[in-house]
TORKOL-4160 file (C-alpha; in steps of 0.2 Angstrom, whole numbers, padded with zeros to 4 digits, m for minus):
71
<pt num="1" X="0077" Y="m0398" Z="m0078"/>
<pt num="2" X="0095" Y="m0393" Z="m0076"/>
<pt num="3" X="0091" Y="m0383" Z="m0060"/>
<pt num="4" X="0086" Y="m0398" Z="m0051"/>
<pt num="5" X="0102" Y="m0406" Z="m0054"/>
<pt num="6" X="0111" Y="m0391" Z="m0047"/>
<pt num="7" X="0101" Y="m0390" Z="m0032"/>
<pt num="8" X="0105" Y="m0408" Z="m0028"/>
<pt num="9" X="0123" Y="m0405" Z="m0031"/>
<pt num="10" X="0123" Y="m0389" Z="m0019"/>
<pt num="11" X="0114" Y="m0398" Z="m0006"/>
<pt num="12" X="0126" Y="m0413" Z="m0006"/>
<pt num="13" X="0140" Y="m0400" Z="m0005"/>
<pt num="14" X="0133" Y="m0391" Z="0009"/>
<pt num="15" X="0130" Y="m0405" Z="0019"/>
<pt num="16" X="0148" Y="m0411" Z="0017"/>
<pt num="17" X="0155" Y="m0395" Z="0023"/>
<pt num="18" X="0142" Y="m0392" Z="0036"/>
<pt num="19" X="0135" Y="m0376" Z="0029"/>
<pt num="20" X="0117" Y="m0384" Z="0027"/>
<pt num="21" X="0115" Y="m0384" Z="0047"/>
<pt num="22" X="0110" Y="m0368" Z="0056"/>
<pt num="23" X="0107" Y="m0353" Z="0046"/>
<pt num="24" X="0115" Y="m0337" Z="0054"/>
<pt num="25" X="0105" Y="m0321" Z="0057"/>
<pt num="26" X="0110" Y="m0304" Z="0061"/>
<pt num="27" X="0099" Y="m0305" Z="0076"/>
<pt num="28" X="0107" Y="m0320" Z="0083"/>
<pt num="29" X="0124" Y="m0314" Z="0078"/>
<pt num="30" X="0122" Y="m0297" Z="0088"/>
<pt num="31" X="0114" Y="m0306" Z="0103"/>
<pt num="32" X="0129" Y="m0317" Z="0105"/>
<pt num="33" X="0141" Y="m0301" Z="0106"/>
<pt num="34" X="0130" Y="m0294" Z="0121"/>
<pt num="35" X="0139" Y="m0300" Z="0136"/>
<pt num="36" X="0134" Y="m0287" Z="0149"/>
<pt num="37" X="0117" Y="m0285" Z="0157"/>
<pt num="38" X="0112" Y="m0270" Z="0168"/>
<pt num="39" X="0105" Y="m0277" Z="0185"/>
<pt num="40" X="0093" Y="m0261" Z="0186"/>
<pt num="41" X="0084" Y="m0261" Z="0168"/>
<pt num="42" X="0091" Y="m0277" Z="0161"/>
<pt num="43" X="0098" Y="m0268" Z="0146"/>
<pt num="44" X="0113" Y="m0277" Z="0137"/>
<pt num="45" X="0128" Y="m0270" Z="0132"/>
<pt num="46" X="0143" Y="m0277" Z="0122"/>
<pt num="47" X="0158" Y="m0269" Z="0131"/>
<pt num="48" X="0163" Y="m0264" Z="0149"/>
<pt num="49" X="0166" Y="m0245" Z="0143"/>
<pt num="50" X="0148" Y="m0243" Z="0136"/>
<pt num="51" X="0140" Y="m0253" Z="0151"/>
<pt num="52" X="0149" Y="m0240" Z="0163"/>
<pt num="53" X="0144" Y="m0225" Z="0153"/>
<pt num="54" X="0126" Y="m0233" Z="0153"/>
<pt num="55" X="0126" Y="m0236" Z="0173"/>
<pt num="56" X="0133" Y="m0219" Z="0176"/>
<pt num="57" X="0120" Y="m0209" Z="0165"/>
<pt num="58" X="0105" Y="m0220" Z="0168"/>
<pt num="59" X="0106" Y="m0225" Z="0186"/>
<pt num="60" X="0117" Y="m0212" Z="0195"/>
<pt num="61" X="0109" Y="m0215" Z="0212"/>
<pt num="62" X="0112" Y="m0234" Z="0211"/>
<pt num="63" X="0129" Y="m0241" Z="0217"/>
<pt num="64" X="0140" Y="m0248" Z="0203"/>
<pt num="65" X="0140" Y="m0266" Z="0201"/>
<pt num="66" X="0156" Y="m0276" Z="0207"/>
<pt num="67" X="0161" Y="m0280" Z="0188"/>
<pt num="68" X="0162" Y="m0261" Z="0185"/>
<pt num="69" X="0171" Y="m0255" Z="0201"/>
<pt num="70" X="0187" Y="m0261" Z="0195"/>
<pt num="71" X="0186" Y="m0256" Z="0177"/>
């Protein structure tokens, strides 16, 4: 029965520190880092360099989006 007592102590400690709320997942963390979205194919990229490379290789006939023209 010692495990039940340890579980209650851990639960109380997590509630006090705020760690008992939302579990973090790799998928959610990765999605938060994807900030650029291609207007043509809706692919998501994390940085402007990758976004520009994607756009130039996948959509060469399309005009560059305004956020890539100055980059």
